N, C-alpha and C positions, 0 to 999 in steps of 0.2 A: 396892395394899396392903389388907390386911384391917383390920377394926376393932380387932384385937388387936395389930397391928404398932405398935411404938413408933418414931417418927422420931427418929433420933439426930443428924441434921444441925442445925447452928446456923441455917442458912438453907434454907428449903424449895426443892426443885428442881421444875421444871415439865417435863413430857414434851414433847419436840419431835422432829422428824425432819428434820434439815437436813444437807445435804452441806457438808463443810468440808475444810480442808487443815491438816495439821500441817507447819509450816515450820521448818527448822533447817539450818544449814550450807549454805545455797544450794539445799537440796532441798525437795521437797514430797511429802507422803504423804497420799493421800485417806483420809477417814474420814467417819463419820456421827455427828452429835451426837444422842444419845438423850434426854438431859435436861440442863437448864441452870438455873443460878441466878446470883446476883450474885457468888458466891464460887467456883464451879467447875462442872464438867460431867462427864458420862459419855459416852465416845466409843467407837464400834465401829470396829475396823480390819479390813480384808479379810483380812489375814494377820498372823501374829505379827511385830512389828517391835520392835527394841530402840530405845526412845526415849531421847533424851539427858536429862540432869537438868533442863533448861529449854528450852522451845521456844515458838513462837507458834501459837495456834489461830486460824484465819482462816475466818470464814463470809462469803465475798465478797458474797453476795446481800444480807446485812444490814449490810454495811460494819462487821463486828464483828472486832476484832483484840485478842487478849489474850495476854500472856505467862503461861505456866503451867508447872506441873511435875506429873509423875505422882505419885499418892498410893497407888493400888492397881491391881492388874490381875487379871483373872479370865478366862483364855483370850484371846479377841479383844476383850473390853471392858476399858477403862481408865478410872479415875476421875482427874480432874485438878483441881488447885486453882489459882485465878488468883492471880498475884503482885501 
């Protein structure tokens, strides 16, 4: 971010690069977590996937599991909020 960019998030996010899984209906879709906060994350998907209204984000290496829902999408990147 440049010095002129205004952060609009209530909670700042931190850049990460972690492999994760989106889990729903007994399925798992691989993704990459690009940034993370206590309230949400931005994830990259390898292809466009229609996500359900609610799913689990799992970062197995960190034993991190959160129920979340998509908030925005821009191509293969999706912003999610934790419930």
